PLY file of the C-alpha trace (Angstrom):
ply
format ascii 1.0
element vertex 283
property float x
property float y
property float z
element edge 282
property int vertex1
property int vertex2
end_header
14.61 22.21 1.87
12.88 23.32 -1.31
10.11 25.96 -1.05
8.21 24.35 -3.91
4.63 23.48 -3.01
4.20 19.80 -3.79
0.93 18.47 -5.14
0.42 15.18 -3.35
-2.53 12.81 -3.31
-3.55 9.62 -1.59
-6.23 7.01 -1.55
-8.87 7.62 1.11
-9.24 10.65 3.34
-7.71 12.42 6.33
-7.32 9.98 9.18
-6.69 6.97 6.94
-3.60 4.80 7.17
-2.68 6.02 3.68
-2.84 9.59 4.94
-0.52 8.62 7.79
1.96 7.24 5.24
1.70 10.51 3.27
2.34 12.46 6.48
5.46 10.41 7.16
6.77 11.01 3.63
5.88 14.68 3.16
5.09 15.96 6.66
7.69 18.74 6.62
7.09 19.84 3.03
4.73 22.52 1.80
1.99 20.69 -0.04
-1.44 20.76 -1.59
-3.37 17.59 -0.75
-5.86 15.66 -2.86
-7.87 12.61 -1.86
-9.19 9.95 -4.18
-11.85 7.23 -3.72
-10.13 4.64 -5.95
-6.58 3.35 -6.30
-6.77 3.94 -10.03
-7.70 7.59 -9.49
-4.43 8.15 -7.63
-2.24 6.42 -10.24
-4.05 8.17 -13.09
-3.69 11.60 -11.45
0.07 11.04 -11.16
0.48 9.93 -14.76
-1.65 12.80 -16.10
0.38 15.35 -14.13
-2.46 16.46 -11.85
-0.34 15.66 -8.79
3.42 15.29 -8.30
3.27 12.28 -6.00
0.67 9.69 -5.06
0.49 7.31 -2.11
-1.23 3.92 -2.33
-1.08 0.72 -0.26
0.53 -2.25 -1.95
0.96 -4.97 0.69
-0.31 -5.95 4.12
1.61 -8.26 6.41
-1.58 -10.18 7.30
-3.55 -10.29 4.04
-0.75 -10.10 1.46
-0.29 -8.08 -1.71
-2.95 -5.76 -3.10
-3.13 -7.17 -6.60
-5.09 -4.25 -8.06
-2.27 -1.86 -7.20
0.37 -4.15 -8.76
-1.67 -4.17 -11.97
-2.31 -0.41 -11.98
1.36 0.48 -11.50
2.25 -1.73 -14.45
-0.61 -0.58 -16.67
0.05 3.13 -16.18
3.84 2.83 -16.09
4.16 4.63 -12.76
7.55 5.02 -11.12
8.08 4.08 -7.48
10.18 6.65 -5.61
9.67 5.63 -2.00
7.90 3.45 0.53
6.44 3.82 4.00
5.38 1.04 6.36
2.60 1.87 8.81
1.57 -0.24 11.80
-2.11 -1.08 11.61
-4.02 -0.84 14.87
-7.72 -0.97 14.14
-10.16 0.60 16.56
-13.94 0.62 16.81
-14.98 4.26 16.55
-18.39 5.56 17.52
-20.18 8.76 18.47
-19.37 10.43 21.79
-21.58 8.90 24.44
-22.04 5.61 22.60
-21.21 2.36 24.39
-19.95 -0.90 22.93
-23.29 -2.60 23.56
-25.10 0.12 21.56
-23.40 -0.82 18.29
-25.41 -2.86 15.79
-23.93 -1.63 12.46
-20.22 -1.36 11.67
-18.72 0.09 8.49
-15.22 -0.32 7.09
-13.14 -1.42 4.13
-13.36 -5.21 3.52
-9.69 -5.62 4.48
-10.41 -3.89 7.77
-13.06 -6.48 8.54
-10.89 -9.38 7.39
-8.18 -8.27 9.84
-10.64 -8.16 12.78
-12.42 -11.48 12.44
-11.88 -12.59 16.04
-13.39 -9.38 17.40
-16.55 -9.69 15.34
-16.88 -13.37 16.16
-16.99 -12.29 19.80
-19.59 -9.59 18.99
-22.14 -11.32 16.72
-24.76 -8.58 17.18
-22.61 -6.21 15.13
-23.50 -6.40 11.43
-20.66 -5.59 9.06
-21.14 -3.32 6.04
-18.39 -2.76 3.47
-17.43 0.86 2.80
-14.95 2.64 0.53
-12.17 2.84 3.12
-11.64 3.10 6.85
-11.44 6.89 7.12
-14.48 7.42 4.89
-16.38 4.99 7.11
-15.46 7.09 10.14
-16.57 10.23 8.31
-19.91 8.64 7.44
-20.56 7.51 11.04
-19.90 11.05 12.25
-22.27 12.46 9.62
-25.11 10.03 10.40
-25.09 10.85 14.14
-26.53 7.45 15.06
-25.14 5.88 18.26
-25.86 2.42 16.85
-23.35 2.91 14.01
-19.58 2.55 14.29
-16.53 2.29 12.05
-13.39 0.18 12.03
-10.52 2.60 11.47
-7.24 3.73 12.96
-7.13 5.80 16.14
-5.90 8.71 14.01
-9.36 8.89 12.39
-11.12 9.68 15.68
-9.90 13.29 15.96
-10.79 14.63 12.49
-14.35 13.30 12.77
-14.92 13.91 16.51
-15.47 10.24 17.28
-14.62 8.26 20.39
-12.66 5.01 20.62
-15.00 2.27 21.85
-12.44 -0.53 21.50
-8.75 -0.27 20.67
-6.48 -2.77 18.91
-9.28 -5.02 17.64
-7.23 -6.48 14.77
-6.59 -10.19 15.29
-2.89 -10.00 14.42
-1.21 -7.45 16.65
1.87 -7.43 14.40
-0.05 -6.00 11.45
1.64 -3.63 9.01
0.77 -2.11 5.65
3.40 -1.11 3.14
2.66 1.94 1.01
4.46 3.09 -2.12
5.06 6.65 -3.23
4.66 6.98 -7.00
5.66 9.64 -9.50
5.76 10.12 -13.27
9.55 10.15 -13.30
12.08 7.92 -11.59
14.25 9.44 -8.89
17.57 7.98 -7.81
18.94 8.96 -4.41
22.45 8.08 -3.25
21.05 6.02 -0.35
18.53 4.07 -2.44
18.74 0.40 -1.50
15.63 -1.25 -2.93
14.73 -1.90 -6.57
11.30 -2.80 -7.91
11.03 -4.33 -11.37
8.55 -6.29 -13.43
9.50 -9.10 -15.80
7.59 -11.21 -18.29
8.97 -14.70 -18.76
9.53 -16.76 -21.85
6.91 -19.51 -22.00
9.48 -22.24 -21.40
10.12 -24.80 -18.67
12.37 -23.47 -15.92
12.22 -19.82 -17.03
11.37 -18.49 -13.56
14.09 -20.63 -11.99
16.65 -19.22 -14.41
15.55 -15.62 -13.72
15.88 -16.15 -9.97
19.25 -17.80 -10.45
20.67 -14.57 -11.91
19.99 -12.78 -8.61
21.31 -15.70 -6.57
24.50 -15.84 -8.66
25.35 -12.25 -7.72
24.13 -12.62 -4.11
21.24 -10.18 -4.50
18.46 -10.60 -1.98
14.88 -10.77 -3.26
12.43 -9.43 -0.68
9.15 -9.91 -2.55
7.75 -11.56 -5.67
4.16 -11.52 -6.94
2.82 -13.20 -10.08
0.03 -11.53 -12.02
-1.76 -12.66 -15.22
-1.00 -10.78 -18.43
-4.27 -9.40 -19.89
-5.15 -10.98 -23.23
-2.56 -13.75 -22.90
-4.15 -16.70 -21.07
-1.88 -18.65 -18.72
0.99 -16.18 -19.13
2.17 -14.06 -16.22
4.36 -11.16 -15.31
6.27 -11.00 -12.02
6.52 -7.98 -9.76
9.84 -8.24 -7.87
11.61 -6.32 -5.12
15.34 -6.78 -4.74
17.96 -5.08 -2.62
20.67 -2.84 -4.03
21.45 0.32 -5.97
21.38 0.57 -9.74
25.02 1.64 -9.70
26.10 -1.56 -7.88
28.12 -3.81 -10.17
26.33 -6.94 -8.96
22.94 -5.38 -9.74
24.11 -4.29 -13.18
25.40 -7.79 -13.91
22.14 -9.46 -12.86
20.00 -7.04 -14.85
22.20 -7.52 -17.90
21.59 -11.29 -17.72
17.79 -11.08 -17.43
17.04 -10.70 -21.18
18.27 -14.28 -21.67
15.14 -15.58 -19.95
12.56 -12.78 -20.21
10.44 -11.25 -22.94
10.18 -7.93 -21.13
11.88 -6.31 -18.16
11.17 -2.87 -16.71
12.59 -1.15 -13.65
9.85 0.70 -11.76
12.12 2.40 -9.28
15.17 2.42 -7.03
14.43 4.01 -3.66
15.16 3.94 0.05
13.45 1.07 1.88
11.60 1.98 5.07
13.90 0.04 7.40
12.73 1.85 10.52
9.17 0.57 10.10
9.83 -3.00 9.02
7.47 -5.46 10.72
9.12 -7.65 13.32
7.57 -10.51 15.28
0 1
1 2
2 3
3 4
4 5
5 6
6 7
7 8
8 9
9 10
10 11
11 12
12 13
13 14
14 15
15 16
16 17
17 18
18 19
19 20
20 21
21 22
22 23
23 24
24 25
25 26
26 27
27 28
28 29
29 30
30 31
31 32
32 33
33 34
34 35
35 36
36 37
37 38
38 39
39 40
40 41
41 42
42 43
43 44
44 45
45 46
46 47
47 48
48 49
49 50
50 51
51 52
52 53
53 54
54 55
55 56
56 57
57 58
58 59
59 60
60 61
61 62
62 63
63 64
64 65
65 66
66 67
67 68
68 69
69 70
70 71
71 72
72 73
73 74
74 75
75 76
76 77
77 78
78 79
79 80
80 81
81 82
82 83
83 84
84 85
85 86
86 87
87 88
88 89
89 90
90 91
91 92
92 93
93 94
94 95
95 96
96 97
97 98
98 99
99 100
100 101
101 102
102 103
103 104
104 105
105 106
106 107
107 108
108 109
109 110
110 111
111 112
112 113
113 114
114 115
115 116
116 117
117 118
118 119
119 120
120 121
121 122
122 123
123 124
124 125
125 126
126 127
127 128
128 129
129 130
130 131
131 132
132 133
133 134
134 135
135 136
136 137
137 138
138 139
139 140
140 141
141 142
142 143
143 144
144 145
145 146
146 147
147 148
148 149
149 150
150 151
151 152
152 153
153 154
154 155
155 156
156 157
157 158
158 159
159 160
160 161
161 162
162 163
163 164
164 165
165 166
166 167
167 168
168 169
169 170
170 171
171 172
172 173
173 174
174 175
175 176
176 177
177 178
178 179
179 180
180 181
181 182
182 183
183 184
184 185
185 186
186 187
187 188
188 189
189 190
190 191
191 192
192 193
193 194
194 195
195 196
196 197
197 198
198 199
199 200
200 201
201 202
202 203
203 204
204 205
205 206
206 207
207 208
208 209
209 210
210 211
211 212
212 213
213 214
214 215
215 216
216 217
217 218
218 219
219 220
220 221
221 222
222 223
223 224
224 225
225 226
226 227
227 228
228 229
229 230
230 231
231 232
232 233
233 234
234 235
235 236
236 237
237 238
238 239
239 240
240 241
241 242
242 243
243 244
244 245
245 246
246 247
247 248
248 249
249 250
250 251
251 252
252 253
253 254
254 255
255 256
256 257
257 258
258 259
259 260
260 261
261 262
262 263
263 264
264 265
265 266
266 267
267 268
268 269
269 270
270 271
271 272
272 273
273 274
274 275
275 276
276 277
277 278
278 279
279 280
280 281
281 282
């Protein structure tokens, strides 16, 4: 194991789900940690060389892809070097001594609230207030010292901010996972890499997407995700963010990638890395 001290950063704060993903990726490495309030701050810090690696969420199994992150990765040209999938179990966190019936104000990230709709429908007295992220909401509740305030966050946020868990597992979907990507300025290619992320822009012609997908089907390459995003300044034109299985040295992958220029105006590989198979969401 290298003795180099890594400079790593993530969106949010200690106790966030993003922090948990960073712990899983770099837990046994010497590191200096930085925390950022915005997704763009993380991606920008990586590209400007302020940190070696950044961790940001890109997809949730309940609410779908985080479109802002797709756009930022493309805009800044970040490389994806890994992924971590974290199970989301939201809790209602309050001050020690507070009871569930004391809570009238709850703070969290909008996605946190959207994933707990059934709980709040059952507790209409609790007003919801959007906050930067789940861990920051927990930090704020601890700072305010008001037993009527609570935060929706993971159980891991209770310890750092000396909060108590008033209700556990309040997310509506109990099979709720968030996928995080680890980004760097440079691509890294490990021998066991088995997932490739790329972005393609299509020719503005009928059937262009079908023909692109057919190249992967022809060589029996599995596509695990595809997201369409508008191209800034080019109305009604889109780029596609794709995840496929394989290694860049595989002949089938090389053949498919070699065929893509026939039906695309641009194609860029963002990374080839090891998928987080051990944390894949299962029903």
